[in-house]
GUVEXMI-528641 format. One line per field, with one value per atom (N, C-alpha, C): residue number from 1; residue in three letters; atom name; y, x, z. Coordinates in Angstrom, 3 decimals. Example, Ala and Ser with C-alpha at 12.3 -4.5 7.8 and 13.67 -1.06 7.14 Angstrom:
! residues 2
seq <- (1 1 1 2 2 2)
type <- (ALA ALA ALA SER SER SER)
atom <- (N CA C N CA C)
c2 <- (-5.690 -4.500 -3.300 -2.250 -1.060 0.030)
c1 <- (13.190 12.300 13.200 12.850 13.670 12.900)
c3 <- (7.800 7.800 7.800 7.080 7.140 7.870)
***
This chain:
! residues 216
seq <- (1 1 1 2 2 2 3 3 3 4 4 4 5 5 5 6 6 6 7 7 7 8 8 8 9 9 9 10 10 10 11 11 11 12 12 12 13 13 13 14 14 14 15 15 15 16 16 16 17 17 17 18 18 18 19 19 19 20 20 20 21 21 21 22 22 22 23 23 23 24 24 24 25 25 25 26 26 26 27 27 27 28 28 28 29 29 29 30 30 30 31 31 31 32 32 32 33 33 33 34 34 34 35 35 35 36 36 36 37 37 37 38 38 38 39 39 39 40 40 40 41 41 41 42 42 42 43 43 43 44 44 44 45 45 45 46 46 46 47 47 47 48 48 48 49 49 49 50 50 50 51 51 51 52 52 52 53 53 53 54 54 54 55 55 55 56 56 56 57 57 57 58 58 58 59 59 59 60 60 60 61 61 61 62 62 62 63 63 63 64 64 64 65 65 65 66 66 66 67 67 67 68 68 68 69 69 69 70 70 70 71 71 71 72 72 72 73 73 73 74 74 74 75 75 75 76 76 76 77 77 77 78 78 78 79 79 79 80 80 80 81 81 81 82 82 82 83 83 83 84 84 84 85 85 85 86 86 86 87 87 87 88 88 88 89 89 89 90 90 90 91 91 91 92 92 92 93 93 93 94 94 94 95 95 95 96 96 96 97 97 97 98 98 98 99 99 99 100 100 100 101 101 101 102 102 102 103 103 103 104 104 104 105 105 105 106 106 106 107 107 107 108 108 108 109 109 109 110 110 110 111 111 111 112 112 112 113 113 113 114 114 114 115 115 115 116 116 116 117 117 117 118 118 118 119 119 119 120 120 120 121 121 121 122 122 122 123 123 123 124 124 124 125 125 125 126 126 126 127 127 127 128 128 128 129 129 129 130 130 130 131 131 131 132 132 132 133 133 133 134 134 134 135 135 135 136 136 136 137 137 137 138 138 138 139 139 139 140 140 140 141 141 141 142 142 142 143 143 143 144 144 144 145 145 145 146 146 146 147 147 147 148 148 148 149 149 149 150 150 150 151 151 151 152 152 152 153 153 153 154 154 154 155 155 155 156 156 156 157 157 157 158 158 158 159 159 159 160 160 160 161 161 161 162 162 162 163 163 163 164 164 164 165 165 165 166 166 166 167 167 167 168 168 168 169 169 169 170 170 170 171 171 171 172 172 172 173 173 173 174 174 174 175 175 175 176 176 176 177 177 177 178 178 178 179 179 179 180 180 180 181 181 181 182 182 182 183 183 183 184 184 184 185 185 185 186 186 186 187 187 187 188 188 188 189 189 189 190 190 190 191 191 191 192 192 192 193 193 193 194 194 194 195 195 195 196 196 196 197 197 197 198 198 198 199 199 199 200 200 200 201 201 201 202 202 202 203 203 203 204 204 204 205 205 205 206 206 206 207 207 207 208 208 208 209 209 209 210 210 210 211 211 211 212 212 212 213 213 213 214 214 214 215 215 215 216 216 216)
type <- (MET MET MET ARG ARG ARG LEU LEU LEU LEU LEU LEU ILE ILE ILE ALA ALA ALA PHE PHE PHE VAL VAL VAL ALA ALA ALA TRP TRP TRP ILE ILE ILE GLY GLY GLY ALA ALA ALA ILE ILE ILE ALA ALA ALA ALA ALA ALA SER SER SER ILE ILE ILE ALA ALA ALA VAL VAL VAL SER SER SER THR THR THR ALA ALA ALA VAL VAL VAL ALA ALA ALA ASN ASN ASN SER SER SER ILE ILE ILE HIS HIS HIS SER SER SER SER SER SER SER SER SER PRO PRO PRO THR THR THR SER SER SER ALA ALA ALA ALA ALA ALA PRO PRO PRO GLY GLY GLY ALA ALA ALA SER SER SER ALA ALA ALA GLY GLY GLY PRO PRO PRO THR THR THR SER SER SER THR THR THR SER SER SER THR THR THR SER SER SER THR THR THR PRO PRO PRO PRO PRO PRO PRO PRO PRO PRO PRO PRO ALA ALA ALA PHE PHE PHE ASP ASP ASP ALA ALA ALA ALA ALA ALA SER SER SER VAL VAL VAL LYS LYS LYS PRO PRO PRO THR THR THR ASP ASP ASP PRO PRO PRO ASP ASP ASP SER SER SER LEU LEU LEU PHE PHE PHE ILE ILE ILE GLY GLY GLY SER SER SER ASN ASN ASN PHE PHE PHE GLY GLY GLY ARG ARG ARG ILE ILE ILE LEU LEU LEU ALA ALA ALA ILE ILE ILE ALA ALA ALA LYS LYS LYS GLN GLN GLN HIS HIS HIS LEU LEU LEU GLY GLY GLY ALA ALA ALA ARG ARG ARG ALA ALA ALA ASP ASP ASP ILE ILE ILE GLU GLU GLU THR THR THR ALA ALA ALA ARG ARG ARG LEU LEU LEU SER SER SER PRO PRO PRO GLY GLY GLY ASP ASP ASP LEU LEU LEU GLU GLU GLU LEU LEU LEU THR THR THR ALA ALA ALA VAL VAL VAL ALA ALA ALA LYS LYS LYS ASN ASN ASN ASN ASN ASN GLY GLY GLY GLN GLN GLN SER SER SER ALA ALA ALA VAL VAL VAL VAL VAL VAL ILE ILE ILE ASP ASP ASP ALA ALA ALA ASN ASN ASN GLY GLY GLY ASN ASN ASN TYR TYR TYR HIS HIS HIS SER SER SER THR THR THR SER SER SER THR THR THR GLY GLY GLY PRO PRO PRO LEU LEU LEU VAL VAL VAL GLY GLY GLY SER SER SER ALA ALA ALA GLN GLN GLN VAL VAL VAL TYR TYR TYR TYR TYR TYR LEU LEU LEU SER SER SER GLN GLN GLN LEU LEU LEU THR THR THR ALA ALA ALA GLY GLY GLY THR THR THR PRO PRO PRO ALA ALA ALA THR THR THR LEU LEU LEU ALA ALA ALA ARG ARG ARG ARG ARG ARG ILE ILE ILE ALA ALA ALA ALA ALA ALA GLY GLY GLY ALA ALA ALA HIS HIS HIS ILE ILE ILE PRO PRO PRO ILE ILE ILE SER SER SER HIS HIS HIS LEU LEU LEU GLN GLN GLN TYR TYR TYR MET MET MET LEU LEU LEU VAL VAL VAL ALA ALA ALA THR THR THR ASP ASP ASP PRO PRO PRO ALA ALA ALA GLN GLN GLN HIS HIS HIS GLN GLN GLN PHE PHE PHE PHE PHE PHE TRP TRP TRP ARG ARG ARG VAL VAL VAL TYR TYR TYR PRO PRO PRO THR THR THR ASN ASN ASN PRO PRO PRO GLY GLY GLY ILE ILE ILE TYR TYR TYR PHE PHE PHE GLN GLN GLN ALA ALA ALA GLY GLY GLY TYR TYR TYR ALA ALA ALA LYS LYS LYS GLY GLY GLY PRO PRO PRO ILE ILE ILE LEU LEU LEU GLU GLU GLU LEU LEU LEU GLY GLY GLY GLY GLY GLY LYS LYS LYS ARG ARG ARG THR THR THR ILE ILE ILE GLU GLU GLU ILE ILE ILE ARG ARG ARG)
atom <- (N CA C N CA C N CA C N CA C N CA C N CA C N CA C N CA C N CA C N CA C N CA C N CA C N CA C N CA C N CA C N CA C N CA C N CA C N CA C N CA C N CA C N CA C N CA C N CA C N CA C N CA C N CA C N CA C N CA C N CA C N CA C N CA C N CA C N CA C N CA C N CA C N CA C N CA C N CA C N CA C N CA C N CA C N CA C N CA C N CA C N CA C N CA C N CA C N CA C N CA C N CA C N CA C N CA C N CA C N CA C N CA C N CA C N CA C N CA C N CA C N CA C N CA C N CA C N CA C N CA C N CA C N CA C N CA C N CA C N CA C N CA C N CA C N CA C N CA C N CA C N CA C N CA C N CA C N CA C N CA C N CA C N CA C N CA C N CA C N CA C N CA C N CA C N CA C N CA C N CA C N CA C N CA C N CA C N CA C N CA C N CA C N CA C N CA C N CA C N CA C N CA C N CA C N CA C N CA C N CA C N CA C N CA C N CA C N CA C N CA C N CA C N CA C N CA C N CA C N CA C N CA C N CA C N CA C N CA C N CA C N CA C N CA C N CA C N CA C N CA C N CA C N CA C N CA C N CA C N CA C N CA C N CA C N CA C N CA C N CA C N CA C N CA C N CA C N CA C N CA C N CA C N CA C N CA C N CA C N CA C N CA C N CA C N CA C N CA C N CA C N CA C N CA C N CA C N CA C N CA C N CA C N CA C N CA C N CA C N CA C N CA C N CA C N CA C N CA C N CA C N CA C N CA C N CA C N CA C N CA C N CA C N CA C N CA C N CA C N CA C N CA C N CA C N CA C N CA C N CA C N CA C N CA C N CA C N CA C N CA C N CA C N CA C N CA C N CA C N CA C N CA C N CA C N CA C N CA C N CA C N CA C N CA C N CA C N CA C N CA C N CA C N CA C N CA C N CA C N CA C N CA C N CA C N CA C N CA C N CA C N CA C N CA C N CA C N CA C N CA C N CA C)
c2 <- (79.845 80.294 79.833 80.022 79.552 78.048 77.349 75.882 75.474 76.201 75.880 76.134 77.260 77.566 76.520 76.068 75.034 73.730 73.413 72.144 72.167 73.344 73.469 73.373 73.991 73.925 72.508 71.761 70.362 69.507 69.762 69.026 69.324 70.591 70.971 70.353 70.232 69.619 68.154 67.500 66.073 65.885 66.739 66.629 66.865 67.880 68.160 67.014 66.383 65.247 64.092 63.843 62.735 62.996 64.278 64.630 64.440 64.862 64.682 63.215 62.376 60.931 60.284 60.743 60.159 60.535 61.799 62.248 61.519 61.324 60.598 59.161 58.525 57.126 56.990 57.956 57.911 58.112 59.009 59.266 58.040 57.363 56.142 55.056 54.926 53.880 54.106 55.395 55.697 55.605 55.812 55.774 54.414 53.470 52.140 51.323 50.440 49.624 48.641 48.382 47.428 46.025 45.282 43.924 43.015 42.058 41.136 40.171 39.784 38.804 37.460 36.623 35.307 34.551 34.025 33.239 34.061 35.403 36.249 36.431 36.642 36.822 38.200 38.266 39.551 40.422 39.925 40.706 39.902 40.487 39.750 38.600 37.481 36.307 36.036 35.552 35.229 33.731 33.186 31.758 31.550 30.710 30.430 28.996 28.811 27.470 27.152 26.022 25.623 24.849 25.253 24.582 23.385 22.196 21.031 21.131 20.634 20.708 19.859 20.256 19.462 18.095 17.083 15.751 15.722 14.879 14.749 14.217 14.694 14.264 12.794 12.018 10.582 10.328 10.186 9.991 8.685 7.674 6.368 6.388 7.395 7.461 8.096 8.670 9.331 8.282 8.367 7.418 7.998 7.139 7.605 8.710 8.743 9.740 10.868 10.935 12.029 13.366 14.479 15.778 16.098 15.584 15.875 14.751 13.765 12.642 13.116 12.549 12.898 12.230 11.458 10.821 11.668 12.767 13.551 15.024 15.721 17.165 17.599 18.744 19.326 19.086 18.145 17.921 17.470 16.593 16.126 17.277 18.184 19.337 20.186 20.337 21.114 20.448 19.134 18.397 18.365 18.234 18.228 19.557 20.655 21.972 22.057 21.443 21.421 20.622 19.495 18.681 19.464 20.183 20.969 22.113 22.673 23.765 23.296 22.080 21.552 20.902 20.180 19.375 20.010 20.836 21.385 20.543 21.175 20.460 19.448 19.695 18.793 17.731 17.544 16.507 15.131 14.266 12.891 12.035 11.399 10.548 9.114 8.207 6.788 6.152 6.352 5.827 6.835 6.767 7.544 6.615 6.719 5.938 6.916 6.879 7.805 7.041 7.411 6.876 8.035 7.760 8.883 9.918 9.477 10.379 10.944 10.403 10.973 10.579 11.296 11.012 10.645 9.469 9.011 8.988 9.650 9.733 9.160 8.493 8.146 9.053 10.030 11.034 10.719 10.924 10.684 12.031 12.368 13.644 13.557 14.707 14.742 13.992 13.882 13.145 11.670 11.201 9.816 9.430 10.418 10.120 9.995 9.147 8.925 9.502 9.940 10.461 9.897 9.573 9.169 10.390 10.818 12.033 11.643 12.199 11.956 13.305 13.529 14.729 14.247 14.558 14.073 15.060 14.626 15.421 16.717 16.838 18.066 19.055 18.650 19.534 19.403 18.436 18.244 17.542 18.086 17.578 16.952 15.732 15.044 14.428 14.573 14.012 13.329 12.107 11.341 10.798 11.028 10.486 8.979 8.241 6.777 6.259 7.159 6.739 6.815 6.344 6.426 5.435 5.779 4.897 3.701 2.514 1.278 0.830 0.730 0.357 1.533 1.242 2.293 2.335 3.436 3.596 4.221 3.782 4.393 5.537 6.744 7.898 8.712 9.583 10.550 11.865 12.933 14.234 14.357 15.079 15.341 16.056 16.882 17.624 16.708 15.442 14.513 14.047 14.263 13.998 15.207 15.015 16.130 16.141 17.345 17.549 16.791 16.743 16.173 14.686 14.031 12.618 11.687 11.719 10.758 10.847 12.063 12.205 11.754 12.044 11.637 10.128 9.482 8.018 7.376 7.922 7.355 7.429 8.566 8.715 7.772 7.660 6.812 5.333 4.919 3.523 3.241 4.182 4.003 3.866 4.668 4.638 3.449 3.140 2.107 0.707 0.550 -0.787 -1.065 -0.087 -0.229 -0.574 0.033 -0.090 1.284 1.459 2.783 3.349 4.656 5.310 4.873 4.593 4.165 2.828 2.084 0.779 0.860 2.065 2.210 2.365 1.621 1.640 2.620 2.450 3.309 3.305 4.244 4.350 4.380 3.754 3.775 4.444 5.210 5.847 5.491 4.832 4.392 4.304 3.858 3.670 2.197 1.642 0.246 0.107 -0.686 -0.788 -1.443 -2.260 -2.924 -2.013 -1.382 -0.555 0.931 1.277 2.675 3.567 3.042 3.787 4.215 5.448 6.031 5.593 5.127 4.657 4.937 4.964 4.992 3.631 3.109 1.895 2.178 1.732 1.956 0.600 0.448 -0.824 -0.705 -1.454 -1.455 -2.503 -2.557 -3.574 -4.962 -5.020 -6.320 -7.040 -8.230 -8.926 -9.356 -9.228 -9.802 -8.898 -7.804 -6.960 -5.567 -4.886 -3.491 -2.825 -1.520 -0.744 0.028 0.121 0.815 1.794 2.993 4.035 4.856 5.374 6.210 7.646 8.094 9.453 9.502 10.656 10.755 10.345 10.807 10.597 9.540 8.813 7.749 6.459 5.414 4.124 3.599 2.969 2.326 0.828 0.067 -1.382 -1.985 -2.899 -3.693 -4.978 -5.169 -6.283 -7.177 -8.373 -9.299 -10.279 -10.042 -10.961 -12.043 -12.662 -13.704 -13.146 -11.901 -11.277 -9.794 -9.197 -7.765 -6.987 -6.016 -5.207 -3.759 -3.148 -1.751 -0.850 0.173 1.150 2.453 2.977 4.239 5.350)
c1 <- (89.389 88.649 87.202 86.570 85.191 85.107 86.153 86.138 86.153 86.927 87.001 85.671 85.037 83.736 82.707 82.715 81.750 81.972 83.278 83.582 83.089 83.305 82.855 81.337 80.638 79.171 78.680 79.433 79.041 79.187 80.292 80.517 79.415 79.012 77.949 76.623 76.328 75.055 75.006 76.164 76.219 75.981 76.613 76.443 75.008 74.386 72.984 72.084 72.386 71.570 71.667 72.902 73.086 72.318 72.328 71.626 70.132 69.590 68.145 67.774 68.566 68.287 68.303 69.304 69.394 68.194 67.729 66.562 65.306 65.118 63.938 63.939 65.111 65.216 64.895 65.429 65.154 63.676 63.039 61.608 60.785 61.096 60.357 60.527 61.766 62.037 61.278 61.202 60.524 59.020 58.447 56.998 56.465 57.303 56.833 56.488 55.408 55.039 56.121 56.201 57.206 56.785 57.644 57.310 57.291 56.376 56.249 57.398 57.766 58.831 58.344 59.269 58.858 58.070 56.928 56.105 55.174 55.303 54.424 53.104 52.039 50.715 50.596 49.895 49.734 48.728 47.934 46.933 46.349 45.447 44.836 43.993 44.052 43.276 42.240 41.106 40.045 39.848 39.715 39.488 38.079 37.320 35.947 35.853 35.237 35.042 33.558 33.204 31.797 31.413 30.314 29.820 28.973 29.310 28.516 27.106 26.112 24.731 24.562 23.649 23.436 22.860 23.167 22.637 21.121 20.499 19.041 18.595 17.438 16.918 16.524 16.974 16.698 15.648 14.395 13.312 13.464 14.033 14.161 15.158 16.011 17.022 16.501 15.294 14.732 14.222 14.674 14.255 13.068 12.270 11.050 11.258 12.429 12.661 13.595 13.914 14.744 13.999 14.721 14.051 13.054 13.283 12.374 11.388 11.309 10.384 8.937 8.127 6.715 5.909 6.568 5.907 5.988 6.706 6.886 6.584 6.237 6.035 4.985 5.240 4.311 4.749 5.673 6.211 5.145 4.237 3.195 2.282 1.991 1.153 1.756 3.072 3.755 3.617 3.766 3.644 2.191 1.264 -0.157 -0.571 -0.010 -0.315 0.142 1.258 1.734 0.778 0.293 -0.664 -1.944 -2.436 -3.655 -3.438 -2.247 -1.935 -2.009 -1.571 -1.557 -2.877 -3.498 -4.667 -5.983 -5.946 -7.158 -7.617 -8.203 -8.635 -9.744 -10.520 -11.632 -11.237 -9.952 -9.503 -9.910 -10.323 -10.696 -9.436 -9.256 -8.097 -8.576 -7.966 -8.319 -7.495 -6.191 -5.314 -4.199 -3.678 -2.504 -1.564 -0.295 0.730 1.765 1.964 2.865 4.036 5.237 6.464 7.196 8.234 8.948 9.456 9.746 10.364 9.475 8.249 7.382 5.922 5.063 3.632 3.289 2.675 2.251 0.728 0.160 -1.294 -1.726 -2.872 -3.552 -4.766 -4.703 -5.763 -6.632 -7.939 -8.907 -9.476 -9.314 -9.799 -11.279 -11.882 -13.316 -13.637 -12.661 -12.893 -12.523 -12.381 -12.039 -10.621 -9.776 -8.363 -7.664 -6.665 -5.926 -4.524 -4.006 -2.647 -1.945 -0.668 0.175 0.977 0.768 1.405 2.361 3.571 4.563 5.100 5.080 5.659 6.643 7.911 8.880 9.024 9.734 9.866 10.630 11.281 11.991 11.102 9.836 8.881 8.825 9.526 9.497 8.206 7.539 6.239 6.381 5.853 5.881 4.502 4.003 2.705 2.826 2.281 2.315 0.927 0.442 -0.859 -0.741 -1.683 -1.667 -2.815 -3.487 -4.553 -5.927 -6.931 -8.315 -8.574 -9.538 -9.946 -10.684 -10.296 -10.946 -11.895 -13.179 -14.163 -14.486 -14.836 -15.184 -14.137 -14.111 -13.142 -13.816 -13.412 -13.856 -12.879 -13.398 -12.515 -12.919 -12.028 -12.293 -11.644 -12.033 -11.453 -10.050 -9.188 -7.859 -7.938 -8.971 -9.134 -9.391 -9.761 -9.975 -8.662 -7.570 -6.262 -5.897 -5.770 -5.487 -4.003 -3.503 -2.060 -1.438 -2.108 -1.486 -1.692 -2.434 -2.787 -1.576 -0.661 0.453 1.272 1.630 2.446 1.686 0.372 -0.434 -0.551 -0.844 -0.948 0.385 1.475 2.796 3.091 2.772 3.017 2.138 0.871 -0.048 0.319 0.758 1.168 2.436 3.348 4.574 4.264 3.305 2.975 2.098 1.079 0.106 0.501 1.198 1.582 3.061 3.773 5.203 6.024 5.633 6.401 6.975 8.274 8.871 8.548 8.531 8.289 9.334 10.537 11.604 11.303 10.307 9.942 8.716 8.257 7.112 7.623 7.004 7.474 6.694 5.378 4.555 3.122 2.324 0.902 0.107 -1.060 -1.978 -3.277 -3.851 -5.141 -6.047 -7.166 -8.078 -9.490 -10.413 -11.806 -12.162 -12.743 -13.175 -14.311 -14.137 -15.184 -16.462 -16.376 -17.565 -18.339 -17.622 -18.285 -18.246 -17.504 -17.397 -16.885 -15.946 -15.366 -13.941 -13.668 -12.346 -11.446 -10.232 -9.366 -7.893 -7.123 -5.667 -5.151 -4.155 -3.480 -1.995 -1.449 -0.043 0.655 1.722 2.430 3.818 4.069 5.396 6.296 7.525 8.446 8.096 7.343 6.935 6.083 6.460 5.697 4.325 3.337 2.016 1.017 1.437 0.471 0.425 -0.670 -0.800 -1.835 -1.904 -2.815 -3.771 -5.029 -6.045 -6.815 -7.047 -7.788 -8.583 -9.714 -10.534 -10.046 -9.452 -8.921 -7.880 -7.261 -6.077 -6.333 -7.449 -7.678 -8.731 -9.172 -10.151 -9.469 -10.252 -9.677 -8.721 -7.649 -6.686 -6.765 -6.966 -7.027 -5.714 -5.167 -4.019 -4.552 -4.303 -4.875 -3.772 -4.160 -3.247 -2.584 -2.688 -2.081 -3.078 -2.808 -3.679 -5.003 -5.007 -6.238 -6.210 -7.377 -7.490 -7.341 -6.467 -6.222 -6.609 -7.330 -7.714 -6.850 -6.315 -5.466 -6.247 -6.393 -7.125 -6.171)
c3 <- (-37.282 -36.121 -36.201 -37.376 -37.557 -37.393 -37.835 -37.708 -36.247 -35.424 -33.997 -33.328 -33.669 -33.055 -33.425 -34.680 -35.118 -34.402 -34.166 -33.478 -32.042 -31.371 -29.992 -29.900 -30.848 -30.860 -31.073 -31.900 -32.189 -30.940 -30.194 -28.950 -27.943 -27.832 -26.893 -27.252 -28.513 -28.937 -28.566 -28.739 -28.398 -26.904 -26.083 -24.618 -24.204 -24.832 -24.502 -24.876 -26.012 -26.465 -25.495 -24.993 -24.042 -22.748 -22.274 -21.040 -21.171 -22.318 -22.533 -22.560 -23.236 -23.314 -21.948 -21.129 -19.768 -18.919 -19.036 -18.257 -18.653 -19.958 -20.446 -19.963 -20.029 -19.587 -18.107 -17.307 -15.869 -15.578 -16.353 -16.165 -16.487 -17.564 -17.956 -16.901 -16.413 -15.427 -14.122 -13.708 -12.445 -12.546 -13.737 -13.893 -14.272 -14.665 -15.068 -13.843 -13.895 -12.733 -12.378 -11.073 -10.606 -10.981 -11.596 -12.013 -10.806 -10.834 -9.709 -9.688 -8.489 -8.340 -8.835 -9.310 -9.810 -8.746 -9.146 -8.234 -7.387 -7.418 -6.613 -7.316 -6.549 -7.136 -7.740 -8.872 -9.543 -8.819 -7.980 -7.275 -6.144 -5.384 -4.253 -4.758 -4.077 -4.454 -3.385 -3.809 -2.864 -2.836 -1.659 -1.514 -0.988 -1.655 -1.233 -0.754 0.403 0.946 0.915 0.345 0.254 1.506 2.125 3.326 2.920 3.381 3.004 3.554 2.827 3.319 4.565 5.456 6.675 6.318 7.104 6.805 6.916 6.117 6.141 7.506 7.961 9.260 9.188 10.155 10.211 11.289 10.865 11.827 12.594 11.939 12.581 13.737 13.781 14.838 16.122 16.084 17.272 18.248 19.467 20.505 21.287 21.929 22.605 23.635 24.270 25.317 24.867 23.596 23.088 23.220 23.277 23.432 22.324 21.103 19.995 19.725 20.629 20.454 20.488 19.608 19.556 20.671 21.511 22.648 23.915 23.881 25.106 24.848 25.931 25.867 24.860 24.247 23.268 21.835 21.628 20.284 19.290 19.738 18.817 18.402 19.312 18.981 17.880 17.891 16.852 15.484 15.446 14.186 13.720 14.662 14.334 13.711 14.188 13.620 12.167 11.841 10.448 9.572 10.099 9.342 9.060 10.055 9.864 8.884 8.891 7.971 6.522 6.266 4.901 4.503 5.430 5.094 5.537 6.558 7.143 8.316 9.308 10.507 10.223 9.145 8.818 7.793 7.588 6.657 7.161 6.242 6.591 6.686 7.830 8.069 8.263 7.528 7.684 8.796 8.766 9.815 10.092 11.292 11.672 12.426 12.096 12.799 13.333 14.636 15.296 15.892 15.475 16.068 16.737 17.500 18.121 17.123 15.878 14.914 13.844 13.686 12.646 12.834 12.097 12.046 10.612 10.426 9.104 9.054 8.051 7.901 6.564 6.558 5.311 5.219 4.323 4.193 2.987 3.137 2.060 1.633 0.360 -0.166 -0.501 -0.793 -1.106 -2.392 -3.300 -4.548 -4.418 -3.156 -2.836 -3.240 -3.491 -3.693 -2.359 -2.295 -1.056 -1.160 -0.026 0.040 1.267 1.090 2.213 2.641 3.871 4.388 5.509 5.463 6.512 6.974 8.286 8.883 9.953 9.782 10.755 11.917 12.941 14.160 13.936 12.789 12.445 11.705 11.439 10.777 9.275 8.696 7.246 6.832 5.813 5.374 3.988 3.824 2.528 2.277 1.064 0.704 -0.653 -0.752 -1.991 -2.281 -3.491 -3.874 -4.057 -3.488 -3.601 -4.452 -5.176 -6.080 -5.451 -6.173 -5.667 -4.538 -3.698 -2.612 -3.186 -2.781 -3.220 -2.113 -2.424 -1.422 -0.524 0.710 1.672 2.768 3.479 4.558 5.764 6.951 8.189 8.494 8.495 8.661 9.888 10.293 11.361 10.947 11.612 11.302 11.912 11.213 11.743 13.088 13.279 14.531 15.727 15.478 16.580 17.210 16.517 17.118 17.974 19.257 20.154 20.533 20.738 20.874 22.042 23.179 24.363 24.561 23.664 23.888 23.919 22.959 23.003 24.289 24.705 25.912 27.157 27.202 28.357 28.435 27.314 27.301 27.674 27.155 27.459 28.951 29.572 31.013 31.823 31.436 32.198 32.067 30.888 30.704 31.503 31.520 32.293 33.786 34.267 35.697 36.065 35.213 35.568 35.166 34.038 33.563 33.799 34.353 34.658 33.407 32.297 31.061 30.748 30.825 30.625 29.240 29.151 27.865 26.836 27.303 26.395 25.729 26.258 25.685 24.775 24.473 23.566 22.137 21.198 19.810 18.929 18.899 18.043 18.529 17.991 18.310 17.012 17.026 15.883 16.298 15.370 15.619 14.455 14.753 13.703 14.266 13.422 13.827 13.698 14.730 14.702 13.693 12.612 11.594 12.097 13.148 13.667 14.613 15.535 16.538 16.200 15.122 14.690 15.822 16.567 17.678 17.347 17.677 17.476 18.628 18.330 19.411 19.107 20.186 20.137 20.591 19.882 20.326 20.477 21.604 21.903 21.964 21.160 21.064 21.701 22.781 23.400 22.736 23.197 22.686 23.218 24.315 24.844 23.809 23.407 22.357 22.839 21.956 22.200 22.890 23.514 24.216 23.579 23.796 23.370 24.269 24.202 25.042 24.149 24.601 23.804 24.680 24.122 24.848 23.856 24.307 23.448 23.404 24.484 24.550 25.666 25.836 26.690 28.137 28.722 30.140 30.435 29.383 29.592 30.021 30.251 30.644 29.578 30.019 29.120 29.365 28.300 28.408 27.923 28.726 28.285 27.674 26.392 25.641 25.079 24.677 24.028 24.969 26.256 27.219 27.641 28.768 29.269 29.753 30.159 30.616 30.290 30.262 29.987 31.292 31.264 32.454 32.129 33.044 32.852 33.702 33.061 33.741 33.811 34.999 35.185 35.639)
***
C-alpha cells in the first residue's frame, strides 16, 4: 500500500514539473523580442542628401542690358556703396574700370601701397595688394564716382549717338595727367571711337573718329 502511494506521488511530481517547464518556456517566448525578417532593417534609417554649392558668379557673362548690369538703373550705386564700406569715401583711386559685370579699382593707400580691388555685380568683394607705388600717380577720391553716372551716360549716348546700350563694352574713370581733369570714358563695340565726359550731365565728346562730335 505504501509502495502504491509513493508511486502515485512520484507520478504527480513529474506532471507538475512538466507543467512548470512549459509555463516558463511560454513566458520566455512571449517576452523575447521578435527577430527581424531576413533582409529587413534593424531600425529606422536616415538618408542625407548633400546640396551642391551654387556656381560661382561669372561677371564676364553679364550683358550691358541684363537686370544686374552696372550700366543700368541703380546697380552701380549698390556696388559703389560696398567699395566705400571697405575703402572709405576718401580713398585715393588711380583708375577705375567698369564693365557690366564688375567694378575694378586701383586704390592707393596712405603708405603708397597699391591694391587691386574687384567688386562684381553680385556684391562679392576682392582686394589684392600689388606692392608699393612706383613713381607718382594722379588720383581722385572714391567719392567723386557718383552712383547715377554710368546709367546716365549710357542713356545719353544711346539717344545722342544712336549706339544702343547693348553695344557698350566698358567705362574708364581716370585723371588726365596733363590737364589734371577728372573724366569718364565710355568704350562701345564700334572700333576706333570712344566717348568722354567730365560728369553725368555735362557735355559728351565722341572722339577717335574723323571728327569730334559733342553730344548734349
